[in-house]
Each structure stands twice: as C-alpha cells, then as structure tokens.
N, C-alpha and C positions, 0 to 999 in steps of 0.2 A: 478602207485604206485609201488616202488621198494620193492622187498622182500629180499634184501640184508641186513644184519645186520649193525648197524652203527658202527663207528670207536670207539665210546665209550663203546658200548656193547662188541666189540672184545678186547678192551684194559683191560676192566675188567676181561673178560675171560682169558686173557693171565696172568694177575696178579694173578687170583685164581688158575690157573693151576701151575704157578711158585711156588706159596706158598705151594700148596699141595704136589709138587714133593720135595721141600727142607724139608718140614714137614715129608714126608715119609722117606727121608735119615736120618733125626734126629731120628726117631722112630726105624729104622733099627740099628742105633748106640746105643742109650739109652736104648731102649725097648728090643732089642734081642741081644746086646752085640757084634754087628759087629763093630769092630774098623776100622776107615777109614784110608786109607793110605794118604800121602801127596797129590798125584794127585786127590784123591776123595775130600779132602778139597779144594783144587783149584777149582775143578769143581762147588763147591757150590757158588762162588762169583758171576757168572752170575745171580743167582736167587736171592741172597741177595741185589744185586743192581737193577736187572732187574724187580723183582716184584714191588718194590715201584715206580720205573719209570713207569711202565705199569698202575699202579693204578693212578698215577698223571696224566698220559695221558687220562685215563678214566674220571677224574674228570675235567681236563681242557676241554676236548671234550664236555662233558655234559653241562659246562659252556658256550659254545659257542665260544671257541678260537681254532678252528682247526689247525692253523698254529703252535702254541705251542704244541698242542697234537701230531702233526706229529712229531715235533723234539723229544719229550720225547719218542714217541713210535719207531721212528727210532733208537735212542740210546738204547732202550730195545732190539730191534730186532738184532742190532749188537752185543750186550752183549750175547744174546742167540746163534747167529751164532758162536761167539767165543767159547761158551760153548759146542757147538755140535763138533767143531773142537777138543777141548781139550778132550771130551768125546770119540771121534773116536780115538785119539791118545792113550788114555788110554787103550781102549779096544783092539787096536792093540798090546799093550805092554802085555797085559794079554794073547792074542793068540800067542805071541812070533814072531810077525811080524817084530818087532824093539826093540831095548833095550830102557828101561826106564830110567829115570834120575837116577845117582848113589845114591843121598840121599834117594831114595825109599828103598834102599837095605841096609842102615844103613852104607854105606862105610865111612861116615864122622865121626862115632862114636866109632873109635878104641880106647880102653883103653890103658894106658900106663903103668899100674902096676896091680899087683893081687888085691890090694884093690879098685883100680878104677873099675876093672871089676866086682868084687862083688857088688859095689855101683851101677854100671850101670845095672846090671842083676835085681837087686831088684826094680829099678824104671823106667826102659825103656822097652817098647814093640815096636819093630819095626815092622810095617806092610808092607809087600812087595807090590809094585805096580803091579807086574807080576803075581799075583796069585788072581784070582777072588774069593771072599769070598762067592758068591752065584750066581747061574745061574737059569734062568727060561726059557724053550725052547731053551736052548743053548746060550742064551743072558745073559751077566753079568750086574751088576748094572751100571758099565760104558757104556756099550752098550745101555741100557735103557736110561741113562742120555743123550748120544748122540741122540738118536731118539727124545726124548722129547724136547730136546734144539732145534733140527732141526725143529720140528713141531711148537714150539713157534716162532722161527725166521720166518717161512713161513707164520704163522697166522699174525704176525706183518707186513710182506711185503704185503700181501693181504689187511690188514686194511689200509695200506698206499696208496693203489691204489683206495680206494673207493672215490667217489666224495665228496667234502666238503659240497656242499648244496644238499638237498633233493628235 
C-alpha cells in the first residue's frame, strides 16, 4: 500500500494554498492599506487562474479522470512557475539588481499643465515597484510570492509524477 498522497489531494492542497496566498495579499491591501504596485497586481494572475485550475484538477481526479486532471494540473503548475519567475524578477527590482518597468515609476503619467497636475495629484497614487512595502526576515512580499509560487509549481510537478492507478 502506497503512503504517497493522491493527485486529487495534492491538487486540492495546491488550490487551497493558492487561494490563501492571494487572500493574504488582499488582506494586506484592504486590511492594512498596502497599495500594490503594477508588478504586484500582475503577480496575482497566476493565483486567480491557477487556484481554480488546481481545484478543477482535484475534482476531475477524484471523479476518476486522471488524464484530464493531469492536463489541468500541468496548466496550473506552469502558471505558478511563471508566477515564481515574475516574483523573482520583482524581488530583483526591489533589491536593485535590475531596473523595473517604467510604468511602475509613473513615467507615463506626466501632466501637461498645472491644472492637470493638480487633478492628477488628487486622484493618483503611483506605487513604485522598486520599493518593498514590507519585509520579514529580509524577504519582501514579492520574494515570498516567488517562493510560494515555486513551491506550488514543484508540488504540481510532484503530483504529475504520481502513478495514475493505485
């Protein structure tokens, strides 16, 4: 008898972890007032799409269709792998290893007149991508996102290697 968890259980775990991660990001944003930058918002997309894909993979695997479950889980894993790369890129921008996108610094939002400047100042808050809003043990939210996304991608890869029949 195998002690390895089933693909369905791992898919459900990936979906739950992804939902908790993006939920925590939303709590930081709405509960504690941390305004996300453009890269932070981009980094959420793998979770928004990957969590439902992983959930669907778990449901399909539990229903006895491992081939379809593998496709869904592979797609989720690739999304989380991309999220890890994007999170690592963002963390590198925060540490000054490379420049971030110009749009994170508000370069495209230059006013053309004094009245435009006043209007823009009252309604726009540019959040730079190169300044970490929060760090724990020296790791920023972008860094934690990279680690969590990489972990979810690795868990998906592990689940894909499990035998289909027990």
